[in-house]
VOBATI-932933 format. One record per atom (N, C-alpha, C, O): x, y, z; residue in three letters. Coordinates in steps of 0.001 Angstrom, whole numbers, plus 500000, padded with zeros to 6 digits. Example, Ala and Ser with C-alpha at 12.3 -4.5 7.8 and 13.67 -1.06 7.14 Angstrom:
2
513190494310507800Ala 512300495500507800Ala 513200496700507800Ala 514236496681508465Ala 512850497750507080Ser 513670498940507140Ser 512900500030507870Ser 513409501138508039Ser 
***
This chain:
82
510710219770780012Unk 512115220062779776Unk 512281220418778303Unk 511864219661777426Unk 512875221542778040Unk 513054221960776648Unk 514381221449776110Unk 515240220987776861Unk 514529221540774800Unk 515765221082774165Unk 516949221917774632Unk 518074221419774681Unk 516716223157774969Unk 517804224042775365Unk 518577223492776562Unk 519805223573776588Unk 517888222941777541Unk 518594222471778734Unk 518660220947778813Unk 518947220397779877Unk 518400220267777714Unk 518473218808777694Unk 519850218412777150Unk 520034218270775941Unk 520786218241778039Unk 522164217917777663Unk 522261216450777239Unk 521324215681777458Unk 523382216057776635Unk 523564214639776311Unk 523444213738777539Unk 522905212635777449Unk 523936214197778669Unk 523821213409779899Unk 522358213277780315Unk 521937212212780765Unk 521592214339780170Unk 520166214290780504Unk 519425213336779571Unk 518513212630780002Unk 519813213310778296Unk 519205212376777351Unk 519496210945777775Unk 518608210093777744Unk 520736210677778171Unk 521106209329778611Unk 520333208931779860Unk 519862207799779963Unk 520201209842780797Unk 519459209535782028Unk 517988209244781736Unk 517396208349782339Unk 517407209998780814Unk 516018209759780434Unk 515874208388779771Unk 514904207672780023Unk 516831208028778933Unk 516822206713778291Unk 516929205602779333Unk 516267204571779211Unk 517749205804780345Unk 517909204805781404Unk 516607204640782184Unk 516217203519782511Unk 515932205751782484Unk 514652205669783188Unk 513614204928782354Unk 512822204148782882Unk 513626205180781050Unk 512681204495780164Unk 512979203000780092Unk 512062202184779992Unk 514258202643780143Unk 514639201233780146Unk 514052200533781370Unk 513445199468781262Unk 514246201151782529Unk 513742200553783773Unk 512226200437783745Unk 511665199440784199Unk 511564201455783214Unk 510103201437783162Unk 509591200347782209Unk 508594199684782495Unk 510267200172781097Unk 509808199192780110Unk 510137197757780511Unk 509308196860780353Unk 511340197539781028Unk 511796196179781292Unk 511600195722782733Unk 511741194536783030Unk 511277196644783623Unk 511041196271785009Unk 512289195845785762Unk 512194195167786785Unk 513448196231785274Unk 514703195940785983Unk 515647197120785826Unk 515473197968784950Unk 516631197154786678Unk 517518198313786693Unk 518521198269785539Unk 518785197223784946Unk 519054199421785255Unk 520075199577784213Unk 521318198772784557Unk 521981198239783667Unk 521636198682785834Unk 522824197960786286Unk 522746196463785961Unk 523776195804785815Unk 521543195936785850Unk 521384194512785550Unk 521356194225784051Unk 521311193064783643Unk 521382195264783236Unk 521401195078781780Unk 522833194773781336Unk 523795195272781921Unk 522960193956780304Unk 524290193664779764Unk 524792194861778952Unk 524017195748778594Unk 526069194874778671Unk 526636195962777870Unk 525982196012776496Unk 525729197091775961Unk 525713194856775935Unk 525065194786774614Unk 523650195378774674Unk 523250196134773789Unk 522897195026775727Unk 521545195571775895Unk 521579197088776068Unk 520757197805775496Unk 522525197564776852Unk 522647199010777079Unk 522944199746775778Unk 522298200745775460Unk 523915199251775036Unk 524297199904773779Unk 523136199907772787Unk 522880200915772130Unk 522439198781772682Unk 521309198687771756Unk 520179199624772180Unk 519572200289771341Unk 519900199675773478Unk 518824200529773971Unk 519145201998773715Unk 518295202746773232Unk 520361202409774035Unk 520734203810773811Unk 520696204166772329Unk 520266205260771965Unk 521138203254771478Unk 521145203507770036Unk 519719203686769504Unk 519494204486768596Unk 518764202954770061Unk 517370203074769614Unk 516661204255770253Unk 515858204924769603Unk 516950204514771515Unk 516180205483772285Unk 516660206919772126Unk 515841207836772084Unk 517974207135772036Unk 518486208504771960Unk 517898209290770787Unk 517468210425770996Unk 517855208748769561Unk 517264209520768463Unk 515790209876768708Unk 515337210951768315Unk 515059208990769345Unk 513646209254769651Unk 513504210403770651Unk 512662211285770482Unk 514329210382771684Unk 514284211432772704Unk 514681212769772085Unk 514051213791772355Unk 515722212762771257Unk 516140214004770599Unk 515024214562769732Unk 514786215770769719Unk 514339213686769010Unk 513237214131768152Unk 512087214702768991Unk 511513215732768635Unk 511753214044770093Unk 510683214513770971Unk 510947215916771494Unk 510017216693771709Unk 512216216237771698Unk 512582217527772272Unk 513051218532771230Unk 513562219598771576Unk 512879218197769962Unk 513191219147768896Unk 514668219343768645Unk 515072220404768170Unk 515481218355768947Unk 516916218428768715Unk 517213217741767395Unk 516896216563767223Unk 517811218457766469Unk 518103217908765148Unk 519007216686765271Unk 519865216634766152Unk 518817215708764395Unk 519625214475764483Unk 521135214728764419Unk 521897214038765096Unk 521571215681763637Unk 523003215929763503Unk 523540217000764429Unk 524723217333764357Unk 522704217549765296Unk 523129218631766183Unk 524228218154767131Unk 524251217000767558Unk 525129219068767441Unk 526258218773768341Unk 526131219617769598Unk 525700220769769541Unk 526502219048770722Unk 526476219744772008Unk 527801220480772169Unk 528851219855772312Unk 527748221807772146Unk 528959222623772322Unk 528612223850773134Unk 527595224501772896Unk 529452224156774081Unk 529273225369774867Unk 527976225414775656Unk 527454226496775926Unk 527457224267776027Unk 526244224227776832Unk 524958224368776038Unk 523909224656776614Unk 525018224171774721Unk 523813224273773891Unk 523979223424772639Unk 525096223061772271Unk 522873223111771993Unk 522900222338770762Unk 523149223267769588Unk 522537224331769497Unk 524040222876768692Unk 524353223658767509Unk 524339222762766289Unk 524578221558766374Unk 524052223380765146Unk 524055222624763897Unk 525450222056763668Unk 526436222671764073Unk 525551220896763030Unk 526877220305762813Unk 527749221200761954Unk 527284221796760982Unk 529002221286762318Unk 530022222047761607Unk 529699223534761517Unk 530198224224760628Unk 528878224026762420Unk 528559225450762460Unk 529585226147763345Unk 529847225704764464Unk 530158227224762851Unk 531144227970763630Unk 530422228815764669Unk 529362229379764402Unk 531001228892765835Unk 530493229778766872Unk 531073231158766593Unk 532285231350766683Unk 530227232110766257Unk 530705233423765830Unk 531495234136766916Unk 532392234919766602Unk 531190233889768177Unk 531927234546769245Unk 533372234043769316Unk 534258234766769772Unk 533607232831768875Unk 534977232306768830Unk 535779232942767700Unk 537009232898767720Unk 535108233528766722Unk 535796234093765569Unk 536133235576765727Unk 536814236141764872Unk 535676236207766785Unk 535857237651766945Unk 537332238053766942Unk 537677239093766380Unk 538195237267767546Unk 539598237636767657Unk 540453237144766513Unk 541673237299766566Unk 539879236563765489Unk 540676236098764353Unk 540978237259763425Unk 540170238180763307Unk 542138237232762758Unk 542542238340761893Unk 541530238659760774Unk 541384239818760386Unk 540848237651760267Unk 539903237885759179Unk 538735238741759629Unk 538197239522758845Unk 538338238601760889Unk 537186239331761406Unk 537579240724761856Unk 536820241670761642Unk 538735240879762468Unk 539154242175763002Unk 539710243096761933Unk 539820244298762176Unk 540062242594760770Unk 540643243432759722Unk 539600244244759012Unk 539926245004758100Unk 
***
């Protein structure tokens, strides 16, 4: 699976599968504290494995650099059309 199609939901699902594999119990049996701690530790690792920058944001179905403008959204603005 490449970073291009690894959505935030896919990252969470992968983290949940890793939790079950490591702890031998289901995600449903984990406490809220355990879930939050596991996701906080595991998500950055999964993002790094798939080449997703730590500060990247999921927008429009793809990862983008933080605070990067989507140029297609700017086409109809007066500054661009003038």
